[in-house]
N, C-alpha and C positions, 0 to 999 in steps of 0.2 A: 561490560559486566561479565564475569566468568561464572556461568551457571552449570548445573548438573542435575540429573534426575534424582530426586530425593527418595532415599530408600525408606522402608517401613519403620525401621527403628527410629530414624531421625524425625519422621512425621509424628509418631506417637510421643517422642521426647519433646518435640516442639509444642504439642498440645498440652502435655502434662506440665512442662516448664512454664508455659504461659499461665496456666491456672495457678501454679505456685507463685509466679511473679505478681499476678493479680491480687492474690491474698496478701502478699507482702505490702503491696501498694495501698490496698484498701484498709486492711486490718492494722497494718503497721502505722499508718497515719493516725488512726483512732487511738491506738495504744500509746503512741508517742505524744499526742496532744494531752491525753489524760495522765501521762506519766505513771502508768500502771506498773507495779513491781513485776519482775520476771517477764517483761514483755518480749525479750529476745527468746526465752524458752517457749513462750506461748506461740510465737510465730514459727519457731522450729517445729513444734508439735503439730501445728496446722499443716506445714509442709510435709511432714512424715505421714500424716493421715492421708493426704492427697496421693503420695507415692505408693503407700501400702495398699490403699483401697483400689487404686488404678491397676495394680498388678493382678487383681482378681478379674479385671476386664480384659487386659492384654498381657498374656504370659510370654514376654520376650526378654531375653537376657540383655544386659547392657543399656537398658532404657533409663535407669535411675541416674547414673552419672551424667548421661547426656542431658537429661531434664534439668539436673542441677547446674550444669554448665550454661544452658540457655537461660535459666532463671537468674543465675549470677550476673550474666551480661545484661539482661533486661532490668536488673536492679538499678541500673543507671537511669532508668526512666522514672524512678520514684521521686516524689516531691522532696524527700529528705536529701541531705548532702551526699554526693557520690564519693564514696571512699572504698578502699580496697577491702577493709575489714569484713563488712557484711557479704561481699561477693565471695571472698575466700571461704567464709563460714558456710555459706549455702552450698558451694561446690564440695567441700570436704564432708559435710553432713551427708550429702547424696552418695559420695564415694564410700563412706563408712557403712551406710545401709547396704550398698551394693556388695561390698566385701563380705558383710555378715551373711547375706543371702547366698552368696557364692559358695561359702565354706560350710554353712550350717543348713541351708535350704530354706524354701518358702514355707515355713511352719511357724508355730507360736514362738518357739525358742529363737529361731533366726530373726524374726521381726522384732522381738523384744530386745535381744542383744544389740541389734542394729539401732533400735530406737534409743537405747541407753547410751551407746557410743556417740550417736549423732547429737543428742541434746547435751551430753557432757562436754562435747567439743566447745560449746560456748564458753565454759569456764576455762578450759585448757587454752583456748585462743586468747582470752583476756590476759591470762598469766604470761603467755608467750609475747603478746603485744606489749605488755608492760616492760618485759625484759628487753625487747627490741627497741622500744621508745626510750627507756631510761637506763639501759645497761644492767649489768649484774648488781649494781649498787642498790637497785630497788629491792633485790632479795635480801641484802644486808639490812636495809631499812626495815623490811618485814620482820626479820629475825630480831632486830633490836626492839621493835614494838612488842613482840611476844615476850622477850625477856623483861621489859618494863612492866607488862601486865603481870607476869609471874611474881615480880617483886611486890607489886601493889596488893595482890590477893594472897601472897605467901603460899603459892601453889605452883608446883613444877609440872609442866606438860611432858609426859613421856614421849609423845609424838609431836614434834614441832609443827607438822603439817596437819594436825588434827582439825583446825578450823576449815582448811581447804577440803579435807576429806568429807567433813559434814556438808559443805556446799556441794561437793560432787554427788553425794547421796541424794540431796534435794533435787539436783538436776536429773539424776537417774529416774526419779519418780515420774517426772514429766515424760521421759522416754518410754517408760512402761505403759503409762496411760495412753500416750499417742499410738503405740503399737496395738494395744487392745482395741482402741476406737477405730483404728484403720482396718484391722481384721474384721471387726463387727460390721463396719460400713461396706467393706469389700464383699463379704459373704451375702449381705442383703442385696447388694447390686447384682451380684452374680446370679442369685436365685430369683431376682426380680420380685422379692417378697415385701418390698417397702414402697408405699405410696406417699409421695411427698405432698405436703400441704402447700398452699399458695403462700409465697413470701414476697415482700416488697423488694424490688430491685434496688441496688445501690446507686446513689446519686454522685458518687465520687467521679470527678473528671480526671483524665490522664494529663499529668504535667510532663511535658516533654523537656528534655534537657536543652538548655539554651546553648546555642553554638557560640564559640568564642571567635572573635575576629582576629585570627592569628594564622600565620603561614607556617605550616608544619615543616619540620626540618630534621632529617636523620642526623645531621651534624649536631643539632642542639640536643637530640636524644642522647648521643654519646657524651656531649659536654655535661648534661645533667647527671648522668651516671658517674662520671669522673668527679664532679663536684660533691656528690653524695659520699663517695668513698673517701675523698680528700677530707671532707668534714669529719668523718668518723676517726680517721687517722690523727688529725690535728687535735681533736678532743681527747684522744687516748694518750698521746705522747708529748704534748706541749703544756706549758704553763697557762694559767687562767687568762692572763693579759694577752696572750697570743690567740688562744682558741676563741675567746670572746669576740675579738676583732674579726677573725677569719669567718666565724659563723655568721656574724652580722653582715659581712660583705657578700657571702654566698646567698643569704636570705634576700638581700637587696637586689642581687642580680635576678633571682627568680621572681620577686615581686614586680620588678620593672618590666619583665617580659610577659609574665602570666598574671592575669587578673585573678585566676582561681587561687593562686598562692596567697594573695592579699586577703581573700575571703576566708581562707583557712585560719590565719592568725588574727583576724579582726573579730572573730567569734569570742564573746565574753566568756563562754564556757572554757575556752582554751586557757585564758589568763587566770581564771579561778583555779583550775587544776594546777597551773604553774605555781601560784601562790601556795596552794595546799602542799604540793610536793616539797617546795622549799622550806616551809614551816615545819613539816614533818621531819625533814632531814636535820634542821637545826635542833628540834626537840630531842631527837634520838642522840645526836652528838652531845647535847648538854647533859643527858642522863647517863650516857655510857662512857664518855671521855672526860678525863680529869684535867687535860692540859688547858692552859690559860687562853689559847686561841680557838677554843671549841666553837665559839660563835662565828668567827670569820670562816673557819674551815667548813662548818655546817652550811653556811650561806653559799660558799664556793661550790661545795658538792651538790647542793640542791639546784643551783643555777646551771651547773654543768649537765646534770641529768635533763633539765628542761631544754637546754640548747640542743642536746642530742635529739630530743623529741621534735624540736623545730626542724632539724635537718630531715628527720624521717617523714614528718607530716608534709612539709613542702616538697621534699624530693619525690615522693611517690605521687603527689598530686600533679607536678609538672611532667613527670615521666608518663603518667596516664594521658595527659593532653597530647604528647607526641606520638603515643601509640595509636592515635586515631589517624595518623598519617596514611594516606592511600597506599603508599609504597609498602609500609609494614603490613597493612591489611591484605594486600595482594600476595605478599610472601606467604601468609598463613593460608590464603585461598589455594595455593599450590601444594600445600602440605597434606598430610593424612586427615586434616580437619577441614578439607575443602567443602564438605557438605554443611559445615556450621553456618557460614554466611547465608545459605539458602534457607536453612532451618530458622535462623533469626529473622529473615524477611517474613517467613510464614508466621512466626510467633508474634512479630510486631503487628502484622495485619490482623491477627486474631485477638490481640490483647484488649482493645476497647470492648469487644463483644463479651469477653469473659469478665471484665470489670463490671460491665452493666448487669451481668447475670448474678454477680455476688450480692447478697443482702448487706445491710449495715451490720456492724459487729454485735449490736444488741440482739438482732434477729438471729444471728448465727449462734449466739450463746443459748438462746431460748430453744432453738431447734437445730442442733448441729447435724443430725442425720439428714434432715431435709436439704441442707446446704450441699453436702458432699454428694448425695444421691442426685440432686438436680443438676449440679455442675458437671458431674462425670457423665451423666446421660447426654448432656449437651456436648461434652467433649467427644463422646462416641459418635454422635451425629456429625460433628465437625470432621472427624477423621474419615468417615465414609465420604463426605463431601470432597475432602482433599484428594482422597484416593481416586475418585472419579473424574477429577478435573486437573488439579495441580500436578499430580504424579504422572498423569497420562499424556502430558505434552510431549511432542517429538523432541528427541535429543539430537542436537546438531553438533557435529565435530568437524571443525575446519582445520585442514592441514595446509599450512601456508609456507611460502618461501619466495625467493626471487625467480625470475625467468631462467630456465635451464639449470636450476639448482638441484633438481632431483626429486621433484614432487611425485612424478609418476612412478619412479623407482621405489620411493617410500610407500606408495599405494600398493605396489606389487608385494613388497615385504610384509605389509599389513595383512594382505590377503592370505599369505602363507601362515601368519600367526593365527588368524581367524579360523583357517582350515584345520590347523593343528589342534585348536581347542573346540572344534566342532560347533562353531557359531553358525547360525543360519543366515547366510549373506548372499548378496547378488549385486548387479549393477554393471557399470561400464567403465572402461578406462581408455585413454587415447594412446596411440602408438605412432611414432614418427615414421614417415616414408623417407628413407635416406638414399641419395644417389651421390656417390663420391663424397660422402660425409656432409652433403648439403641437404637440408630439409626441404622437400618439395611438396609436402602435404602431411595430413594426419589421417590414420584409420581409427574407427571406433570399434572397440573390441568388447563383446559380451563376456563378462567374467566367468559365468558358469559354462556356457557352451563353447567358449573360445573362438566363436565365429567372429570374423571381422570384415568390415567393408569401408571403402573410402568415405571420409566425412568432410575434410577440408583439402582443397587443391589450389595450386597456383594457377593463375591465368583465368580466362573467361570460359564459361560453360553455358550451353543453351538451356533456357528455362531454369536457371539457377541464380540464387541471390548472392551478391558479392559483399564481403565485409573487409574493408581495407585491402590487403594484398591477397586475401584468401577468398575462394569461392566455396559456398556451402553446397555440398553435393546433396541433392534432394533425397536420393535413395538412402544415403548414409544417415541423414537426419531422421527419416521415417524409421529406419532400422533401430537407431538409438532410442527413439521415443518408445517404440514397442518393447524393446528390451527392458527399459526402465519401468514401464507399466507392469510388466510381468514380475520384475524384481520386487516392486512395491507390494504387489498382491501376494507374493509367495515367500517373502523373506522378512526377517526382523531387522537386518542391517542392510542398508542400501548405499553403495559406493558410487560416486559420480566424480570423475576426474576432469580437471581443467574447466572450472566454472569461472566466468569472468565477463569480458566485454559483451559477448553475445547475449548473455542472460540479463545484463543491465539494460540492453536495448530490446528486451522482451523477445529475444530470439533464442536459438539453441534449445536448452533444456528448461527454459523459463516456465513453461506450463507445468512441468513436473514439480519445480520448486515452489510454485504458487500453491500447490496442493499439500505441501509438507505440513501446514498448520492443521490439516484434517486427518493426518496420519498418526493417531494417538498411539504412543508406546513404541513407535519406530525410531531407529537410530540412523541418521544420515551422515556418512563420512564424505566430505566434500574437499576436493583439492582446489585451492584458490591462490592466485598470485597475490603477494602482500599488498600491492597498490589497490586492489579491488575489494579487500575484506570489508572495510568500513561501509562502502557504498552498498554492498550486497546485504549487509546486516540491516541497514536502514530500509532498503527496498523491500525485503521479504519479511521484515519485522520479526526476526527470530528472537525468542526469549531465552530458551534453554540452549546454551551453546558453550563449547570449549574451543579455544584457539590453540592449535599445536604448531609450534615452529619446528621444522624438520632439522634445524641446526642444533637444537639442544634437547632432543628427546629421541625415543625409540618406538618402533611399532608396538612393542609390548604395552606402552602407555595407553594406546587406544583401547586395548582389551580391558584395562581397569575402568575406563570411562564408560564402556558399554555395560559391564557387569554392575 
């Protein structure tokens, strides 16, 4: 596992995102079961209140979009079906609020504009999703329906998009109310002028996503993307008897390999929408087209739109499965989002606690101020707990490579980088004793004082322990131990070169390494031969670590891991 020290932004984002995810899971299940109108807008409004009110507790830029990203990923743990739509909506809503605050500021106007944009995105995304699912033909169907209505009521709409504008305005009202409630709750929390009443905790249990018994494959990820693109092209440029066969074949391939694909199209709701879209298309064709084949053409157009939806729904579903491939996840771990997996681990660990802290939806409606105040105070306590434990763990950076590949040279270059950037560092590195280009021993060198003394020698020595062909020089060992103890006491970054077989045998610097778990907030840079890395990780039970291969990185990378 590739770990790193979690910074303050990601800690707060993890906690806020977890509260948001908990509200989506608890309240979302309630709203879904009762089929309450505008349930999506209500959930978005709850999320906005959480974000806005939390900003009065923790004034840090860039937390909103991080919290949205965490909540979006954690949405996969909801009891409802896992689809891209809600995840995309959550992330973009957070980004829109972030952008509004960035340009307008943390004031009434900034929060209200951000709230309007965020809630309105629900409608915008629905329109975009219909276009993606059914193509631009769905717009033509909409225009046709408006024209039919105009004929029926003998009234011409000056604005074709008037119904959508009216819907946008209704969505905007939710955004304004969410912003005002969030500001009100945030001010009360900041001033500590609100005393919450006792509320009954929520009884909802966490439904974890069931794992599929499937072997991930990057090859199948590429195949799935190619099949999606091919499906779109075939639907666009071929006749109905060709695209119908090709679409069925593509869907059959996905259903055969992925159980999730079968689940997607076995849902009765999918086929109800299929029938409605087809009938609407036939209806519009019959009213607006006078040719004798309007019925056949309408059916073909409707089925084509639905086949496009099948490609979209199944395609994204199977691609999502392959994105859980550890190879893909490790790729993102090495990117600028390397802290996201750690934040998600923290969020997942905190989720049951926040779900239990939320009341049921009825209690939340009766006393919304109580809910947000109580949960955010719990979040504040959770952040202090994390800061004192999770964030304080020592950070282990392992520099690895093969024997004689240049690990010590890499260490020396790293020292120069640390010195240039005024990092508080210390430690020891090893230096070969060469005679006629033959290594006859190793000196131990104190990095700060540059003092060195023999540590490993060939041959036998009196009162000294031997390890394979090397004799451990007692004075050199004592010198190294004392140097490292001073380095640990006086520096933030401790460098230890050539950790390996001796330490696995509880010799060398093993006593120093055993104490790393107690050195909170310290960073250890360790040079380790590749063959010993896994055994050392198991022996010393390191949790926060990064493994750096000298063949594909630079010393500057170390600096980013320390900061």
